[in-house]
C-alpha positions as CSV (number, residue, x, y, z in Angstrom):
1,K,-224.2,42.4,-22.2
2,K,-225.1,39.0,-21.2
3,S,-222.7,36.6,-19.5
4,N,-222.2,34.1,-16.9
5,N,-219.1,35.7,-15.7
6,M,-219.0,39.3,-16.0
7,C,-217.6,42.5,-14.2
8,P,-220.6,44.3,-12.6
9,A,-219.8,47.4,-14.5
10,E,-219.5,46.0,-17.9
11,A,-222.9,43.8,-17.1
12,E,-224.8,47.2,-15.6
13,A,-223.7,49.0,-18.9
14,D,-225.3,47.0,-21.6
15,S,-226.8,44.2,-19.6
16,R,-227.3,40.5,-20.6
17,R,-227.7,41.2,-23.9
18,S,-230.2,43.0,-26.1
19,G,-254.5,43.5,-45.1
20,G,-256.8,41.4,-44.4
21,A,-259.5,41.2,-42.0
22,I,-257.0,40.4,-39.1
23,T,-256.7,43.1,-36.8
24,K,-253.3,43.8,-35.2
25,E,-252.6,44.0,-31.7
26,Q,-252.0,48.1,-31.3
27,P,-249.0,49.1,-29.4
28,T,-249.8,49.9,-25.5
29,N,-247.9,50.9,-22.5
30,K,-249.5,48.3,-20.8
31,K,-246.9,45.2,-20.2
32,K,-247.7,42.2,-22.0
33,D,-246.5,38.6,-20.8
34,R,-244.1,37.6,-23.2
35,P,-243.1,34.1,-22.4
36,L,-241.7,33.2,-25.7
37,L,-239.6,36.5,-25.5
38,R,-238.3,35.4,-22.2
39,K,-237.5,31.9,-23.7
40,F,-235.6,33.5,-26.7
41,G,-233.2,35.4,-24.4
42,S,-232.8,32.1,-22.1
43,S,-231.9,30.3,-25.4
44,I,-229.0,32.9,-25.9
45,E,-227.8,32.7,-22.4
46,E,-227.7,28.9,-23.0
47,R,-225.5,29.1,-26.0
48,V,-223.3,31.6,-24.2
49,L,-222.7,29.0,-21.3
50,Q,-222.0,26.2,-23.9
51,S,-219.2,28.3,-25.6
52,K,-217.0,28.2,-22.4
53,A,-216.3,24.7,-23.0
54,G,-214.8,25.3,-26.5
55,C,-211.3,25.9,-27.2
56,N,-209.3,27.8,-29.8
57,R,-206.7,25.7,-31.8
58,F,-205.1,28.5,-33.8
59,G,-202.6,27.3,-36.3
60,L,-203.4,23.5,-36.1
61,G,-204.6,21.5,-38.9
62,G,-208.4,21.5,-39.2
63,C,-208.7,24.4,-37.3
64,Y,-211.6,27.1,-37.9
65,T,-209.7,29.9,-39.4
66,S,-210.7,33.5,-39.7
67,E,-210.3,33.4,-43.5
68,E,-212.9,30.5,-43.9
69,T,-215.1,31.5,-40.9
70,L,-215.5,35.1,-41.3
71,H,-216.7,37.1,-44.3
72,V,-214.8,40.1,-45.4
73,L,-217.1,43.0,-46.7
74,D,-216.3,46.1,-48.6
75,I,-218.8,48.6,-47.4
76,S,-218.5,52.6,-48.4
77,T,-220.4,55.6,-46.9
78,T,-219.2,57.7,-49.9
79,V,-222.2,59.7,-51.5
80,T,-222.1,60.1,-55.2
81,D,-224.6,62.0,-57.3
82,G,-227.1,61.4,-54.1
83,N,-226.3,57.6,-54.0
84,I,-224.0,55.6,-51.7
85,E,-221.3,54.0,-53.4
86,T,-222.1,50.1,-53.8
87,L,-219.3,47.6,-53.1
88,S,-220.5,44.5,-51.5
89,S,-224.4,43.9,-52.5
90,R,-227.0,43.6,-49.9
91,A,-227.3,40.2,-50.8
92,D,-223.3,39.7,-50.3
93,I,-224.0,41.3,-46.6
94,H,-227.3,39.2,-46.0
95,A,-225.3,36.0,-46.9
96,A,-222.3,37.1,-44.4
97,Y,-224.7,37.0,-41.4
98,A,-227.4,34.3,-42.2
99,A,-226.5,31.4,-40.4
100,S,-227.0,27.8,-42.1
101,A,-226.8,24.3,-41.3
102,D,-228.6,22.8,-44.4
103,G,-225.5,20.6,-45.2
104,T,-224.2,22.7,-48.7
105,L,-220.5,21.5,-48.4
106,T,-217.7,21.6,-50.8
107,N,-215.9,18.0,-51.6
108,D,-213.6,18.8,-48.6
109,G,-216.4,18.7,-46.3
110,H,-216.5,22.4,-45.6
111,G,-219.1,24.6,-45.6
112,K,-219.7,27.0,-48.8
113,Q,-220.1,29.9,-46.7
114,F,-218.5,29.5,-43.1
115,G,-215.8,26.6,-43.5
116,L,-216.7,24.3,-40.4
117,S,-219.0,26.5,-38.9
118,S,-222.6,27.2,-39.3
119,G,-222.0,30.9,-39.0
120,S,-220.9,33.1,-36.0
121,G,-222.8,36.3,-36.9
122,C,-219.6,38.2,-37.2
123,S,-218.0,39.7,-40.5
124,I,-214.9,42.0,-41.1
125,I,-215.5,45.3,-42.8
126,R,-212.8,46.7,-44.9
127,L,-213.1,50.6,-45.2
128,T,-211.2,52.7,-47.5
129,G,-210.4,56.4,-48.5
130,E,-212.4,59.1,-46.5
131,D,-214.0,56.2,-44.4
132,A,-210.9,54.4,-43.3
133,E,-209.4,58.2,-42.5
134,S,-212.3,58.7,-40.0
135,V,-212.5,55.6,-38.4
136,Q,-208.8,56.0,-37.9
137,G,-209.6,59.4,-36.1
138,L,-211.9,57.6,-33.7
139,M,-209.1,55.2,-32.8
140,N,-206.6,58.3,-32.5
141,F,-209.3,59.9,-30.1
142,A,-209.4,56.5,-27.7
143,D,-205.5,56.8,-27.7
144,T,-205.5,60.3,-26.8
145,F,-208.2,59.7,-24.1
146,F,-206.3,56.9,-22.2
147,K,-203.0,59.2,-22.9
148,G,-204.8,61.9,-20.8
149,V,-206.2,59.6,-18.3
150,D,-202.4,58.6,-17.4
151,D,-200.9,62.5,-17.7
152,D,-201.1,63.9,-14.3
153,T,-200.6,67.6,-16.2
154,C,-203.8,66.9,-17.9
155,N,-207.5,67.6,-16.6
156,Q,-208.2,64.8,-14.3
157,G,-211.8,65.5,-13.7
158,I,-212.7,62.4,-15.6
159,N,-211.2,60.2,-12.9
160,E,-213.7,61.3,-10.2
161,V,-216.7,61.0,-12.5
162,G,-217.5,57.2,-11.7
163,V,-220.5,55.5,-13.6
164,F,-224.0,56.4,-13.3
165,R,-227.4,55.3,-14.4
166,V,-229.4,57.3,-16.9
167,D,-232.3,55.2,-17.8
168,N,-233.0,51.3,-17.9
169,N,-229.7,50.1,-19.5
170,V,-228.4,53.3,-20.2
171,H,-225.3,54.6,-18.5
172,S,-222.4,57.0,-18.8
173,G,-219.2,57.7,-17.1
174,F,-215.7,56.4,-16.4
175,D,-214.8,53.4,-14.6
176,R,-211.0,53.7,-14.0
177,N,-210.4,50.2,-12.2
178,V,-213.5,47.8,-13.4
179,N,-214.2,45.8,-10.4
180,E,-211.0,46.6,-8.4
181,E,-209.2,44.0,-10.3
182,G,-206.7,46.2,-12.3
183,K,-207.6,44.5,-15.3
184,M,-209.7,47.2,-17.2
185,Q,-210.7,50.6,-17.5
186,V,-213.8,51.6,-19.3
187,L,-215.7,54.9,-20.6
188,Y,-219.1,54.7,-21.2
189,G,-219.8,57.7,-23.7
190,L,-223.5,58.8,-24.1
191,L,-224.5,60.8,-26.7
192,M,-227.2,63.5,-27.2
193,P,-227.7,64.6,-30.9
194,D,-228.4,68.0,-31.6
195,A,-231.5,69.1,-33.4
196,D,-229.3,69.9,-36.6
197,D,-228.1,66.6,-37.6
198,C,-225.2,68.3,-39.2
199,I,-223.7,69.5,-35.7
200,D,-221.7,66.7,-33.8
201,P,-223.7,65.4,-31.0
202,M,-222.7,66.2,-27.4
203,M,-221.0,63.6,-25.6
204,F,-221.2,62.8,-21.9
205,P,-219.6,62.7,-19.2
206,M,-218.6,66.4,-20.3
207,E,-215.2,66.0,-18.7
208,I,-214.2,63.9,-22.0
209,G,-213.8,67.2,-23.7
210,D,-211.9,68.9,-21.1
211,L,-209.4,66.0,-21.3
212,V,-209.0,65.4,-24.9
213,G,-209.9,68.6,-26.6
214,Q,-212.2,69.8,-29.0
215,K,-210.3,68.5,-32.4
216,S,-209.8,65.0,-31.2
217,I,-213.3,64.8,-29.7
218,S,-214.4,65.9,-33.5
219,D,-212.2,63.6,-35.0
220,G,-213.8,60.9,-32.8
221,H,-217.4,61.8,-34.0
222,R,-216.4,61.7,-37.6
223,G,-215.4,58.2,-37.0
224,M,-218.2,57.3,-35.2
225,R,-220.7,58.9,-38.1
226,T,-219.1,56.7,-40.5
227,L,-219.6,53.6,-38.3
228,F,-223.3,54.5,-38.0
229,N,-223.6,54.8,-41.6
230,V,-222.0,51.2,-42.1
231,S,-224.4,49.8,-39.3
232,K,-227.4,51.2,-41.0
233,Q,-226.2,49.5,-44.4
234,I,-225.8,46.2,-42.9
235,T,-228.8,46.0,-40.6
236,S,-231.0,47.2,-43.5
237,A,-229.5,44.6,-45.9
238,V,-230.0,41.7,-43.2
239,L,-233.4,42.8,-42.5
240,D,-234.3,43.7,-45.6
241,M,-235.6,47.1,-44.6
242,D,-236.1,50.4,-46.6
243,K,-234.8,53.5,-45.4
244,T,-238.1,54.6,-43.6
245,S,-238.1,51.6,-41.2
246,T,-234.4,51.9,-41.1
247,K,-234.5,55.4,-39.7
248,K,-237.4,54.2,-37.6
249,I,-235.5,51.6,-35.7
250,V,-232.0,52.2,-35.9
251,D,-230.6,54.5,-33.3
252,D,-227.9,56.2,-35.7
253,C,-227.6,59.3,-33.1
254,T,-229.6,61.4,-35.2
255,T,-232.8,63.3,-33.7
256,S,-235.8,60.8,-33.7
257,P,-238.7,61.7,-35.8
258,V,-241.0,61.9,-32.8
259,L,-239.1,64.5,-30.9
260,S,-239.6,68.2,-32.0
261,S,-236.5,70.2,-32.9
262,G,-237.5,73.1,-30.9
263,D,-236.5,72.0,-27.4
264,S,-233.2,70.3,-27.8
265,A,-231.2,73.1,-25.7
266,I,-230.1,72.2,-22.2
267,N,-232.0,74.4,-19.9
268,A,-233.9,74.4,-16.4
269,A,-237.2,73.7,-18.2
270,N,-236.6,71.0,-19.8
271,V,-234.1,69.1,-18.0
272,D,-236.1,66.3,-16.8
273,N,-236.8,65.2,-20.5
274,L,-233.0,65.0,-21.3
275,T,-233.3,61.3,-21.1
276,D,-235.4,60.9,-24.0
277,K,-233.1,63.1,-26.0
278,M,-230.1,60.5,-25.4
279,S,-229.0,58.3,-28.3
280,N,-229.8,54.7,-27.1
281,S,-226.6,53.9,-29.1
282,Y,-223.4,54.8,-27.5
283,Q,-219.5,54.9,-27.7
284,R,-217.5,52.8,-25.3
285,L,-213.4,53.1,-24.7
286,I,-211.8,50.2,-23.1
287,R,-208.3,49.7,-22.1
288,Y,-207.7,46.1,-21.2
289,L,-204.5,46.2,-18.9
290,Q,-201.9,43.8,-18.8
291,P,-202.3,41.1,-16.1
292,K,-199.8,41.6,-13.0
293,Q,-197.0,39.3,-12.4
294,N,-198.9,38.0,-9.3
295,D,-202.2,37.7,-10.7
296,E,-203.6,34.2,-9.4
297,S,-206.0,33.9,-12.1
298,V,-203.6,34.4,-14.8
299,E,-201.2,31.8,-13.0
300,E,-204.0,29.1,-12.7
301,D,-205.1,29.6,-16.1
302,G,-202.9,31.4,-18.4
303,N,-206.0,31.5,-21.2
304,A,-208.3,33.0,-18.6
305,P,-210.4,35.4,-20.8
306,A,-210.0,39.2,-19.9
307,F,-213.7,39.5,-20.6
308,W,-215.7,36.3,-20.2
309,P,-218.0,34.9,-23.0
310,H,-221.1,37.3,-24.0
311,V,-223.5,38.8,-26.4
312,D,-224.1,42.2,-26.9
313,S,-227.5,43.7,-26.2
314,T,-227.6,45.7,-29.8
315,L,-228.2,45.4,-33.2
316,L,-224.8,45.7,-33.9
317,T,-221.6,46.3,-32.2
318,L,-218.6,47.7,-34.5
319,I,-215.0,47.6,-33.6
320,P,-212.3,48.8,-35.4
321,L,-209.6,46.2,-35.3
322,P,-206.6,47.3,-33.0
323,E,-203.2,46.6,-33.5
324,V,-203.1,44.4,-30.2
325,P,-205.3,41.2,-31.0
326,G,-207.6,39.7,-28.3
327,L,-211.0,39.6,-29.4
328,E,-212.4,36.0,-30.4
329,V,-215.6,35.0,-31.6
330,W,-217.8,31.6,-31.0
331,A,-218.2,29.8,-34.3
332,P,-220.5,26.8,-33.8
333,S,-219.8,23.7,-35.4
334,L,-221.3,22.8,-38.7
335,H,-221.5,19.2,-38.0
336,N,-221.5,18.8,-34.3
337,A,-223.5,21.6,-33.0
338,K,-225.8,19.3,-30.6
339,S,-222.9,17.0,-29.7
340,H,-222.9,15.9,-26.2
341,D,-219.4,16.8,-26.0
342,L,-219.6,20.5,-25.3
343,S,-216.0,20.8,-26.6
344,E,-217.1,19.7,-30.0
345,R,-220.0,22.3,-30.6
346,G,-217.5,25.0,-32.2
347,E,-214.0,26.6,-31.9
348,W,-213.2,30.3,-30.8
349,V,-212.0,32.1,-33.9
350,Q,-209.9,35.2,-33.8
351,P,-210.7,37.7,-36.4
352,I,-207.5,38.6,-38.5
353,R,-207.0,41.4,-40.5
354,P,-206.5,40.7,-44.1
355,E,-203.5,42.0,-45.8
356,K,-203.7,45.4,-47.0
357,N,-204.3,46.3,-50.6
358,G,-203.7,50.0,-50.1
359,K,-202.4,52.4,-47.5
360,E,-205.8,53.9,-46.3
361,E,-207.4,50.7,-45.5
362,V,-209.0,50.0,-42.1
363,Y,-210.5,47.0,-40.7
364,V,-213.7,47.0,-38.6
365,V,-215.4,43.9,-36.8
366,A,-219.2,43.8,-37.0
367,L,-220.9,41.6,-34.3
368,A,-224.6,40.9,-34.7
369,G,-226.3,41.4,-31.4
370,E,-229.4,40.2,-29.6
371,F,-231.7,42.5,-31.3
372,L,-230.5,41.3,-34.7
373,Q,-231.2,37.7,-34.1
374,L,-234.5,38.7,-32.7
375,L,-235.7,41.1,-35.7
376,S,-234.3,38.4,-38.1
377,N,-236.5,35.8,-36.8
378,G,-233.5,33.6,-35.7
379,R,-231.6,34.0,-39.3
380,V,-228.6,35.8,-38.1
381,P,-227.2,34.5,-34.2
382,A,-226.3,37.0,-31.9
383,C,-222.4,37.0,-31.7
384,I,-220.9,35.2,-28.6
385,H,-217.7,36.9,-28.1
386,R,-214.9,37.1,-25.7
387,V,-211.5,39.1,-25.2
388,M,-208.4,37.3,-24.0
389,P,-205.8,39.3,-22.0
390,T,-203.0,40.9,-24.1
391,S,-200.2,38.7,-22.5
392,A,-202.2,35.7,-22.4
393,C,-201.4,32.3,-24.6
394,T,-203.7,32.5,-27.7
395,A,-202.8,29.2,-29.1
396,G,-205.4,27.4,-27.4
397,S,-204.9,23.6,-26.5
398,T,-201.4,23.4,-27.4
399,G,-199.9,25.3,-24.9
400,G,-198.0,27.8,-27.2
401,N,-197.2,31.3,-27.1
402,H,-197.9,33.1,-30.3
403,N,-199.1,36.5,-29.6
404,K,-197.6,38.2,-26.7
405,Y,-197.6,42.1,-26.5
406,N,-196.0,44.2,-24.3
407,K,-198.7,47.1,-24.0
408,P,-202.0,47.3,-23.0
409,R,-204.8,46.6,-25.5
410,I,-207.1,49.8,-26.4
411,S,-210.9,49.0,-28.1
412,A,-213.4,51.6,-29.4
413,P,-216.5,49.6,-29.8
414,L,-219.7,51.5,-31.0
415,F,-222.7,50.1,-29.6
416,V,-225.8,50.5,-32.1
417,R,-228.9,49.9,-30.6
418,P,-232.9,50.2,-31.5
419,R,-234.1,53.8,-30.6
420,R,-235.9,53.9,-27.3
421,T,-238.7,56.3,-28.7
422,E,-242.1,55.4,-29.3
423,E,-242.1,55.0,-33.2
424,A,-239.7,51.8,-32.8
425,I,-242.2,49.3,-32.9
426,L,-241.7,45.8,-34.1
427,D,-244.2,45.6,-37.3
428,T,-243.4,42.3,-38.8
429,E,-245.6,42.7,-41.9
430,D,-244.4,46.4,-42.9
431,D,-240.7,47.1,-41.9
432,F,-239.0,43.9,-42.8
433,Y,-239.2,40.0,-44.1
434,Q,-239.3,37.7,-41.4
435,G,-239.6,34.1,-42.8
436,K,-239.4,30.8,-40.8
437,S,-236.1,29.6,-42.2
438,G,-233.6,30.8,-39.9
439,L,-231.3,28.1,-38.0
440,Y,-232.4,30.0,-34.5
441,F,-236.0,30.5,-35.7
442,Q,-238.5,30.1,-32.7
443,E,-242.1,29.1,-33.7
444,G,-244.5,32.0,-32.1
445,L,-242.0,34.5,-31.3
446,S,-242.6,36.9,-34.3
447,E,-246.5,36.7,-33.4
448,E,-246.0,37.4,-30.0
449,C,-243.6,40.3,-30.3
450,D,-245.5,42.2,-33.3
451,Q,-246.4,45.7,-32.7
452,M,-243.9,45.6,-29.5
453,H,-242.0,48.4,-28.6
454,I,-238.5,47.1,-29.5
455,W,-236.7,48.2,-26.3
456,E,-239.3,46.2,-24.3
457,Y,-236.8,43.3,-24.8
458,M,-234.3,44.9,-22.4
459,N,-237.1,45.9,-20.0
460,T,-238.3,42.1,-20.0
461,M,-234.9,40.7,-19.4
462,S,-233.3,43.0,-17.3
463,P,-236.0,45.4,-16.1
464,G,-233.7,47.2,-13.1
465,N,-230.3,47.3,-14.7
């Protein structure tokens, strides 16, 4: 992740982000200077810094509301007669993420798509039936994990694991007390797919299974599989990709096409190659603890975030909406995005679960990451977001106290990233439509990055993380 004020364990886990006669640049391992790519990363960093000056005005007249600002998409992963059931169309999904500031307003001055905002890069996904049941299983897995962490009678090996680096911007482990501040506990669950994609991937650190048991971890994998399928539908629709390109680029925790299936077992002969077999996407479990009564940062600023504004170095981050609120997304202003007064450039919006139409509904927040902004050539903004503490005031400038909860907040975000393998190459001509109409379009960036291994972005922006 990228943030100007982040705890080290969070920062190191995700980093500061994410025909004719013409001869294309061929993929090469030789590093190429990409100044426009660095400029791209810096522009996101600048937006993150500017968002700190914004406020939330929940409940006040004229505020940016979740209902107006964030689209609700109905997505299904159910396969019927060989086809996935269609609810929200690909056009609906694309419109829900493509930012716009073209002045297409209604008579009351609101934008047709995102209310008073040009678009945040965030949507709320409604799941029903078996999809909802599976994601609920993932949330239950998260609850079971932290109950085990607190239970002295359980296997406590997880508490001794620590956080370890597997590769550049790839980490695993458990941090029981992030930054020694007593505010956050984080599990970085790394996944290694089996050669048989029908078999659940192996999850690291392996102490997770000892703590929660096989059924709980299987329920978690089932929910992850649903979210991976949702992420592929969204990414494919937003980037206008076919199934082949989607499989090549999106790491959905299935075996990479370039890896042979005959050497997937863990043994001494191939232990050095295990890094290449790890999924680049991963599951994180987070428990945001209640601030202590003597916490000076809370006393000084009741609205100080538990996790400061940042973006994710992902294609998408999918977060099942928990019972306890806390997540807020930055919604840039439709009218005042370039105001000299930074506080007028947008507002923080808290994603609100729509009223359920049925008992089996589950809602998931899907945040666009840096890679989705990069691959869409600026049509989709990387979603800036933050997390407020569970006992903090979330009423914004009014000083109210609308959302107090007496228990920690547990979150289970799935970070969906591009593959690190050789076939994940940015081919602007064959894989997806680029266009030059994006709100965050950057002249020349697409051409500079054509035929680049997509994960090179991380090696450029944070090479030693």
